[in-house]
N, CA, C and O of each residue as an XYZ file, in Angstrom:
504
protein
N     -18.307     18.318     -3.107
C     -18.895     18.359     -1.806
C     -18.773     16.974     -1.176
O     -19.154     15.975     -1.787
N     -18.248     16.915      0.031
C     -18.069     15.662      0.748
C     -19.012     15.593      1.937
O     -19.305     16.603      2.578
N     -19.473     14.408      2.216
C     -20.313     14.175      3.374
C     -19.665     13.118      4.251
O     -19.070     12.163      3.753
N     -19.782     13.291      5.534
C     -19.317     12.311      6.493
C     -20.524     11.819      7.271
O     -21.318     12.608      7.782
N     -20.647     10.497      7.352
C     -21.790      9.911      8.046
C     -21.308      9.130      9.256
O     -20.295      8.432      9.196
N     -22.032      9.252     10.342
C     -21.768      8.446     11.538
C     -22.715      7.259     11.490
O     -23.927      7.422     11.347
N     -22.150      6.060     11.611
C     -22.986      4.868     11.570
C     -22.884      4.135     12.903
O     -21.920      4.303     13.650
N     -23.877      3.337     13.178
C     -23.906      2.534     14.399
C     -24.102      1.070     13.998
O     -25.225      0.566     13.992
N     -22.996      0.392     13.664
C     -23.113     -0.985     13.167
C     -23.359     -1.981     14.299
O     -23.082     -1.714     15.468
N     -23.886     -3.133     13.907
C     -24.046     -4.230     14.845
C     -22.683     -4.880     15.089
O     -21.695     -4.507     14.456
N     -22.628     -5.826     15.983
C     -21.368     -6.491     16.312
C     -20.812     -7.226     15.084
O     -19.607     -7.183     14.832
N     -21.675     -7.893     14.326
C     -21.218     -8.608     13.129
C     -20.676     -7.626     12.086
O     -19.667     -7.894     11.434
N     -21.357     -6.491     11.939
C     -20.901     -5.485     10.978
C     -19.577     -4.877     11.428
O     -18.721     -4.571     10.598
N     -19.402     -4.699     12.731
C     -18.136     -4.174     13.237
C     -16.981     -5.121     12.914
O     -15.909     -4.682     12.500
N     -17.207     -6.420     13.105
C     -16.167     -7.403     12.788
C     -15.832     -7.384     11.304
O     -14.664     -7.475     10.928
N     -16.846     -7.266     10.466
C     -16.635     -7.203      9.027
C     -15.821     -5.971      8.642
O     -14.880     -6.061      7.853
N     -16.187     -4.828      9.202
C     -15.490     -3.584      8.876
C     -14.060     -3.571      9.418
O     -13.158     -3.041      8.769
N     -13.848     -4.148     10.597
C     -12.482     -4.257     11.111
C     -11.630     -5.158     10.208
O     -10.437     -4.914     10.029
N     -12.242     -6.188      9.647
C     -11.539     -7.030      8.676
C     -11.175     -6.248      7.425
O     -10.086     -6.415      6.874
N     -12.085     -5.397      6.980
C     -11.786     -4.549      5.816
C     -10.616     -3.624      6.104
O      -9.723     -3.466      5.272
N     -10.621     -3.006      7.296
C      -9.531     -2.093      7.651
C      -8.195     -2.836      7.716
O      -7.166     -2.313      7.289
N      -8.219     -4.047      8.250
C      -6.996     -4.840      8.319
C      -6.504     -5.195      6.919
O      -5.301     -5.173      6.660
N      -7.413     -5.517      6.030
C      -7.029     -5.817      4.649
C      -6.455     -4.575      3.970
O      -5.470     -4.670      3.238
N      -7.057     -3.426      4.203
C      -6.531     -2.167      3.643
C      -5.129     -1.893      4.177
O      -4.262     -1.435      3.433
N      -4.903     -2.166      5.453
C      -3.578     -1.972      6.040
C      -2.558     -2.894      5.369
O      -1.432     -2.482      5.087
N      -2.957     -4.135      5.116
C      -2.046     -5.076      4.461
C      -1.724     -4.659      3.032
O      -0.590     -4.812      2.577
N      -2.709     -4.139      2.333
C      -2.467     -3.655      0.969
C      -1.518     -2.460      0.996
O      -0.599     -2.374      0.181
N      -1.739     -1.542      1.930
C      -0.867     -0.376      2.080
C       0.575     -0.832      2.318
O       1.501     -0.349      1.667
N       0.755     -1.769      3.258
C       2.102     -2.250      3.572
C       2.726     -3.002      2.397
O       3.935     -2.910      2.180
N       1.930     -3.733      1.651
C       2.458     -4.467      0.490
C       2.920     -3.493     -0.588
O       3.984     -3.678     -1.181
N       2.135     -2.471     -0.840
C       2.531     -1.468     -1.847
C       3.772     -0.709     -1.391
O       4.664     -0.436     -2.193
N       3.831     -0.370     -0.105
C       5.007      0.323      0.424
C       6.238     -0.572      0.355
O       7.333     -0.095      0.055
N       6.071     -1.868      0.630
C       7.184     -2.808      0.537
C       7.720     -2.864     -0.894
O       8.934     -2.871     -1.096
N       6.834     -2.905     -1.884
C       7.278     -2.910     -3.278
C       8.061     -1.644     -3.605
O       9.079     -1.693     -4.296
N       7.584     -0.527     -3.110
C       8.249      0.756     -3.336
C       9.632      0.772     -2.690
O      10.604      1.204     -3.310
N       9.720      0.304     -1.447
C      11.000      0.294     -0.741
C      11.993     -0.678     -1.384
O      13.182     -0.375     -1.480
N      11.510     -1.841     -1.824
C      12.397     -2.791     -2.485
C      12.940     -2.212     -3.784
O      14.112     -2.402     -4.108
N      12.093     -1.505     -4.528
C      12.545     -0.914     -5.783
C      13.624      0.127     -5.503
O      14.631      0.181     -6.209
N      13.423      0.945     -4.489
C      14.402      1.984     -4.146
C      15.702      1.352     -3.648
O      16.789      1.771     -4.044
N      15.588      0.339     -2.776
C      16.777     -0.303     -2.217
C      17.592     -1.012     -3.293
O      18.812     -1.127     -3.172
N      16.931     -1.483     -4.333
C      17.667     -2.190     -5.381
C      18.475     -1.250     -6.262
O      19.306     -1.710     -7.045
N      18.254      0.040     -6.154
C      18.968      1.005     -6.984
C      19.856      1.946     -6.176
O      20.293      2.977     -6.689
N      20.125      1.603     -4.925
C      20.921      2.479     -4.076
C      22.409      2.432     -4.370
O      23.083      3.460     -4.295
N      22.926      1.280     -4.697
C      24.365      1.160     -4.873
C      24.697      0.798     -6.318
O      23.851      0.321     -7.073
N      25.934      1.037     -6.667
C      26.352      0.697     -8.024
C      26.504     -0.814     -8.162
O      26.613     -1.531     -7.167
N      26.511     -1.276     -9.373
C      26.587     -2.704     -9.653
C      27.879     -3.327     -9.141
O      27.894     -4.498     -8.762
N      28.958     -2.557     -9.128
C      30.268     -3.109     -8.781
C      30.556     -3.076     -7.285
O      31.511     -3.706     -6.831
N      29.755     -2.359     -6.516
C      30.050     -2.278     -5.082
C      28.943     -2.855     -4.207
O      29.026     -2.748     -2.983
N      27.922     -3.455     -4.781
C      26.824     -4.025     -3.999
C      27.248     -5.339     -3.352
O      27.976     -6.139     -3.939
N      26.783     -5.531     -2.160
C      26.974     -6.801     -1.487
C      25.774     -7.680     -1.807
O      24.634     -7.293     -1.547
N      26.019     -8.851     -2.364
C      24.925     -9.742     -2.734
C      24.192    -10.278     -1.508
O      23.035    -10.688     -1.607
N      24.854    -10.279     -0.362
C      24.232    -10.793      0.844
C      23.365     -9.756      1.542
O      22.427    -10.128      2.246
N      23.640     -8.494      1.375
C      22.940     -7.452      2.125
C      22.004     -6.590      1.292
O      21.133     -5.921      1.848
N      22.160     -6.590      0.007
C      21.355     -5.732     -0.851
C      20.285     -6.546     -1.569
O      20.509     -7.688     -1.970
N      19.139     -5.937     -1.716
C      18.053     -6.565     -2.457
C      18.171     -6.133     -3.904
O      18.039     -4.945     -4.200
N      18.415     -7.062     -4.811
C      18.660     -6.727     -6.207
C      17.462     -7.151     -7.036
O      17.017     -8.297     -6.968
N      16.948     -6.220     -7.815
C      15.818     -6.485     -8.708
C      16.278     -6.270    -10.141
O      17.334     -5.686    -10.389
N      15.493     -6.737    -11.054
C      15.799     -6.565    -12.463
C      15.782     -5.078    -12.831
O      14.886     -4.354    -12.396
N      16.745     -4.613    -13.617
C      16.748     -3.197    -14.005
C      15.603     -2.824    -14.941
O      15.283     -1.645    -15.090
N      14.987     -3.819    -15.571
C      13.869     -3.536    -16.468
C      12.568     -3.297    -15.709
O      11.600     -2.793    -16.279
N      12.538     -3.653    -14.441
C      11.328     -3.502    -13.638
C      11.030     -2.011    -13.449
O      11.875     -1.279    -12.935
N       9.839     -1.548    -13.858
C       9.548     -0.120    -13.754
C       9.274      0.300    -12.310
O       9.003     -0.531    -11.444
N       9.352      1.596    -12.079
C       9.034      2.145    -10.758
C       7.588      1.783    -10.412
O       6.714      1.917    -11.268
N       7.310      1.332     -9.194
C       5.931      0.969     -8.825
C       5.067      2.218     -8.640
O       4.818      2.650     -7.515
N       4.625      2.778     -9.732
C       3.848      4.017     -9.703
C       2.417      3.741     -9.261
O       2.022      2.594     -9.051
N       1.667      4.801     -9.128
C       0.271      4.706     -8.704
C      -0.529      3.829     -9.662
O      -1.242      2.925     -9.228
N      -0.415      4.090    -10.946
C      -1.171      3.316    -11.935
C      -0.705      1.866    -12.002
O      -1.514      0.953    -12.169
N       0.594      1.661    -11.871
C       1.127      0.295    -11.904
C       0.615     -0.519    -10.718
O       0.247     -1.683    -10.874
N       0.591      0.079     -9.559
C       0.119     -0.659     -8.390
C      -1.398     -0.847     -8.412
O      -1.902     -1.837     -7.881
N      -2.126      0.080     -9.012
C      -3.563     -0.131     -9.175
C      -3.830     -1.312    -10.109
O      -4.775     -2.071     -9.895
N      -3.007     -1.467    -11.134
C      -3.143     -2.615    -12.026
C      -2.815     -3.917    -11.298
O      -3.441     -4.947    -11.547
N      -1.852     -3.866    -10.418
C      -1.455     -5.064     -9.676
C      -2.549     -5.515     -8.712
O      -2.621     -6.698     -8.379
N      -3.390     -4.607     -8.265
C      -4.470     -4.969     -7.350
C      -5.346     -6.079     -7.926
O      -5.749     -6.991     -7.204
N      -5.638     -6.005     -9.209
C      -6.476     -7.042     -9.814
C      -5.783     -8.402     -9.787
O      -6.437     -9.427     -9.598
N      -4.464     -8.415     -9.974
C      -3.715     -9.678     -9.905
C      -3.687    -10.209     -8.470
O      -3.819    -11.412     -8.245
N      -3.519     -9.320     -7.521
C      -3.474     -9.732     -6.121
C      -4.828    -10.277     -5.677
O      -4.888    -11.212     -4.878
N      -5.911     -9.701     -6.186
C      -7.244    -10.168     -5.806
C      -7.522    -11.572     -6.329
O      -8.316    -12.307     -5.740
N      -6.881    -11.947     -7.421
C      -7.059    -13.301     -7.951
C      -6.397    -14.344     -7.069
O      -6.849    -15.488     -7.011
N      -5.337    -13.963     -6.386
C      -4.588    -14.929     -5.586
C      -4.912    -14.868     -4.096
O      -4.667    -15.842     -3.383
N      -5.451    -13.763     -3.608
C      -5.695    -13.604     -2.178
C      -7.186    -13.385     -1.913
O      -7.737    -12.373     -2.347
N      -7.848    -14.303     -1.218
C      -9.284    -14.150     -0.980
C      -9.627    -12.988     -0.036
O     -10.745    -12.475     -0.079
N      -8.688    -12.572      0.808
C      -8.947    -11.436      1.698
C      -9.146    -10.149      0.894
O      -9.981     -9.315      1.245
N      -8.387     -9.997     -0.166
C      -8.472     -8.776     -0.970
C      -9.796     -8.686     -1.718
O     -10.264     -7.589     -2.021
N     -10.400     -9.830     -2.017
C     -11.677     -9.827     -2.729
C     -12.815     -9.298     -1.863
O     -13.794     -8.771     -2.392
N     -12.705     -9.429     -0.549
C     -13.787     -9.038      0.363
C     -13.976     -7.521      0.428
O     -15.066     -7.047      0.746
N     -12.922     -6.760      0.130
C     -12.991     -5.301      0.215
C     -13.364     -4.725     -1.140
O     -12.906     -5.209     -2.175
N     -14.193     -3.693     -1.130
C     -14.638     -3.054     -2.372
C     -13.447     -2.474     -3.123
O     -12.490     -2.002     -2.510
N     -13.506     -2.511     -4.441
C     -12.379     -2.093     -5.272
C     -12.046     -0.609     -5.094
O     -10.873     -0.238     -5.146
N     -13.047      0.243     -4.885
C     -12.766      1.669     -4.692
C     -11.972      1.909     -3.414
O     -11.114      2.790     -3.360
N     -12.264      1.121     -2.390
C     -11.538      1.271     -1.126
C     -10.082      0.852     -1.293
O      -9.185      1.509     -0.763
N      -9.838     -0.232     -2.021
C      -8.459     -0.674     -2.211
C      -7.678      0.289     -3.110
O      -6.485      0.505     -2.898
N      -8.337      0.859     -4.095
C      -7.672      1.839     -4.946
C      -7.335      3.102     -4.156
O      -6.314      3.741     -4.408
N      -8.189      3.458     -3.206
C      -7.912      4.622     -2.368
C      -6.703      4.374     -1.466
O      -5.964      5.307     -1.151
N      -6.500      3.133     -1.053
C      -5.331      2.798     -0.240
C      -4.058      3.104     -1.027
O      -3.122      3.704     -0.497
N      -4.029      2.693     -2.280
C      -2.855      2.951     -3.127
C      -2.700      4.457     -3.340
O      -1.581      4.970     -3.341
N      -3.800      5.158     -3.519
C      -3.741      6.612     -3.707
C      -3.174      7.297     -2.473
O      -2.362      8.214     -2.594
N      -3.594      6.862     -1.282
C      -3.072      7.444     -0.043
C      -1.569      7.245      0.066
O      -0.842      8.162      0.449
N      -1.103      6.046     -0.271
C       0.333      5.782     -0.201
C       1.097      6.702     -1.140
O       2.125      7.265     -0.762
N       0.604      6.855     -2.349
C       1.344      7.679     -3.310
C       1.211      9.170     -3.006
O       2.103      9.941     -3.361
N       0.142      9.592     -2.372
C       0.068     10.974     -1.883
C       1.104     11.198     -0.787
O       1.742     12.250     -0.738
N       1.270     10.214      0.088
C       2.288     10.297      1.134
C       3.681     10.313      0.520
O       4.561     11.037      0.986
N       3.881      9.517     -0.522
C       5.177      9.469     -1.212
C       5.494     10.822     -1.848
O       6.619     11.310     -1.739
N       4.514     11.424     -2.506
C       4.727     12.739     -3.127
C       5.023     13.806     -2.078
O       5.873     14.669     -2.294
N       4.332     13.752     -0.949
C       4.595     14.707      0.132
C       6.005     14.511      0.686
O       6.676     15.485      1.027
N       6.454     13.272      0.778
C       7.817     12.989      1.222
C       8.829     13.584      0.261
O       9.806     14.197      0.691
N       8.606     13.410     -1.040
C       9.557     13.955     -2.015
C       9.600     15.478     -1.958
O      10.663     16.073     -2.135
N       8.456     16.115     -1.711
C       8.433     17.577     -1.622
C       9.164     18.090     -0.381
O       9.902     19.073     -0.449
N       8.952     17.409      0.763
C       9.569     17.832      2.017
C      11.026     17.428      2.104
O      11.856     18.188      2.602
N      11.341     16.233      1.621
C      12.702     15.733      1.711
C      12.970     14.926      2.969
O      14.095     14.466      3.163
N      12.003     14.741      3.810
C      12.143     13.921      5.012
C      10.787     13.317      5.356
O       9.756     13.754      4.846
N      10.795     12.323      6.211
C       9.541     11.694      6.609
C       9.120     10.576      5.663
O       7.988     10.567      5.178
N      10.031      9.624      5.396
C       9.711      8.513      4.495
C       8.475      7.782      5.006
O       8.349      7.580      6.214
N       7.558      7.379      4.126
C       6.348      6.664      4.570
C       6.697      5.418      5.378
O       7.645      4.700      5.061
N       5.917      5.177      6.418
C       6.171      4.048      7.304
C       5.113      2.974      7.138
O       3.997      3.227      6.684
N       5.500      1.774      7.518
C       4.541      0.678      7.525
C       3.514      0.919      8.622
O       3.837      1.467      9.676
N       2.278      0.508      8.368
C       1.205      0.648      9.346
C       1.171     -0.595     10.234
O       1.170     -1.722      9.737
N       1.145     -0.383     11.541
C       1.033     -1.494     12.477
C      -0.421     -1.911     12.601
O      -1.324     -1.230     12.116
N      -0.631     -3.044     13.261
C      -1.986     -3.556     13.462
C      -2.826     -2.514     14.196
O      -2.426     -1.989     15.235
N      -3.991     -2.228     13.634
C      -4.902     -1.272     14.255
C      -4.630      0.180     13.926
O      -5.340      1.055     14.422
N      -3.628      0.473     13.106
C      -3.279      1.859     12.808
C      -3.902      2.378     11.513
O      -3.770      3.560     11.197
N      -4.560      1.533     10.784
C      -5.288      1.985      9.597
C      -6.735      2.139     10.033
O      -7.395      1.145     10.336
N      -7.250      3.387     10.070
C      -8.481      3.644     10.792
C      -9.645      4.139      9.940
O     -10.727      4.378     10.475
N      -9.460      4.296      8.651
C     -10.581      4.756      7.830
C     -10.404      4.295      6.388
O      -9.307      3.943      5.956
N     -11.497      4.307      5.668
C     -11.456      3.992      4.236
C     -12.522      4.827      3.529
O     -13.445      5.351      4.151
N     -12.366      4.933      2.216
C     -13.275      5.735      1.401
C     -13.997      4.843      0.398
O     -13.424      3.885     -0.121
N     -15.259      5.167      0.131
C     -16.023      4.504     -0.918
C     -16.387      5.521     -1.969
O     -17.039      5.182     -2.957
């Protein structure tokens, strides 16, 4: 059973929550960037890749799966103070949303996940 609550925050609380949404958007884009880089590094064969145009990653690097990116969140929080401000459940939900979108893309065969622009990440879950 899910509940949705309407809140009426003060101006300071609104600024805080908008900062959280912006941080969630950045995490979403960072996870999507890792996913796209991994895919782009495996598009062409070793003998026909252009070193100037292709992004090449180590072949031992595993696919950035849901669990792998959730593990990376803890490392990112150690280096980025913005990520520490947002609750861990909210950041984990961001990764879950991205991978749900990825799975839906694989099922449909079109509609690759896109980067979120400023102001386009509009909700979070606790």
